[in-house]
N, C-alpha and C positions, 0 to 999 in steps of 0.2 A: 215699448214699455213707457209708462208715464214717468216723468222726472222724479216724482215723490215715491215711487215704488222701488224698494231696494231688494236685491237678491240676497237671500240668507247665505251664510257660509255653507260649504258642502257638509253633508253628514259624514260620519266616519266611514260608512260604506262607499259613498261617492268619492271621498278623498282616497280611499284605498284603491278603488278602481282607476282613478286618474293617475295615481302614482304607478300602478302596474302598467297602465298604458304608456307611460313615459319611460319607465325603467326597462321593461322587457326588450323593446326594440333597440333601445340605446345599447344595452349590454350585448344583444345579438350582433349588432353592427360592429361594435368594438371588438368582440371576440373574433368575428370574421376578418376584420382589418388587422388586428394585432396578434392574433393567435399564433402565427408563425414566429414573429420576432420574440414573443414572450414565452414560447414553448419550453425553453431550457431553464426558466426560472422556477424556483419553488412556488407552490400553489399560493402561499400566503403573500409572497411578493407580487405575483401576477394579480391576485385579488386586490391588493393595495393599489397597484398601478391602474387597473380598470376602474376601481371606485374613485380614485383621484380624478380621473378624466370624466367619468359618468356623472358624478354628483353635480358639478357645475352645469353640465349640459342639461340635466333634468331640472335643477332648481331655477336656473336663470334663463334657460331657453324654452323648455317644453312646458313646465308647469304654468307659467304666466299665459301661454297660448291656450292651454287646456282650461284654465279658469275663465278666460274670455269666451271660449267656445261654450262652456257650461252656462255662463251668464246669458249668452245669446239664445241658447236652447231653452233656458228657464223663462226668458222674457216672452216667449211665444205663447 
């Protein structure tokens, strides 16, 4: 990619797909890892615990990586 060419932000559909790509596997792994220890908790508390762990993983870990991957793919 030339230095003066910028990659536009993702469309709503691209962003939705990127979020799904980050959230689904994160929640699947967390459910597998923590399903047993959290089994006795009420569903709202379990959801709160999983969301509290999943959101930082997705926002700070996976989404920046997916944005860089998208930029590389778009620059080809």
